[in-house]
N, C-alpha and C positions, 0 to 999 in steps of 0.2 A: 057602482059605488064601492070603494075599497073599505075594508074594516079597520083601517088605520089612518092617522092624520099625517104622519111623517115617516119617511123611510131613511134608515141609516145603513149604509153598506160598509161593514168593517171587515170585509173579506181580505185575507192575507195579513191581517194584523194579529199579533200575539198579545196575550195577557200582559199588562192590564189595559192595553189600548182600547179594545172594544168597549170595556166598562167606562173608561174615561170619556170616550166619545159619546156614549149613551147618556152619561151623567150630564154632559154639556148640552146635548140636544134636549133632554128632558127639562133642564133648567129654563130653557127658552119657550117651553110649551105651557099650555094652560092645564089646570087640573081637570082630569077626566079624559084628556086626549090620549091617543094611543100611538106609541112609537114602534115601528117594525124595525128590527135589527137583524142584519144578515152577517154571520160570522163564519170563519172557517177553522177557528181554533177549537179543538174538542174540549179544552178546558173551560171554554166559555159557558158551557151548560151549567156546571156547578157555580161558576162565577156569577152568572145572572140570577141564579136561585138565591145565592147569598146576598147579592146586591139588592134584590127585591125585599128580602127580610130586613136588611139593615136600613133601607131608605123608606120602607112603607109603600113603595110603588108596587103595583100588582102585576105579577107575571101571569098574563092571561094564557099564553101558550108557549110551548117549546117543542120544536120539531126538527128533524134532520131530513134534508132532501139532497141526495146525491153529493154528500160530502160538505154540504152547507148547512149550517145551523140557523134556524129562523126563530126569532123570539118576538112575541107581541107583549109590550109592557105598557100598562096604563098608569099615567101620572096620578099620584095621590092628590 
């Protein structure tokens, strides 16, 4: 059983596309569900922190694995 409900692969996309895709995906999800986002843009780390603060969605984790940035965000 995965610890997320939906996965969004934003690899190869530059700011602000990963955020915009995540925003759209989260909008279609239910409160409490978790979205896993995979991005390759190093700027996405700060972007997702700011996005979480601005939207009230909870950034559960942020990690880097071999040049890919993986985020788990819980919908508010």
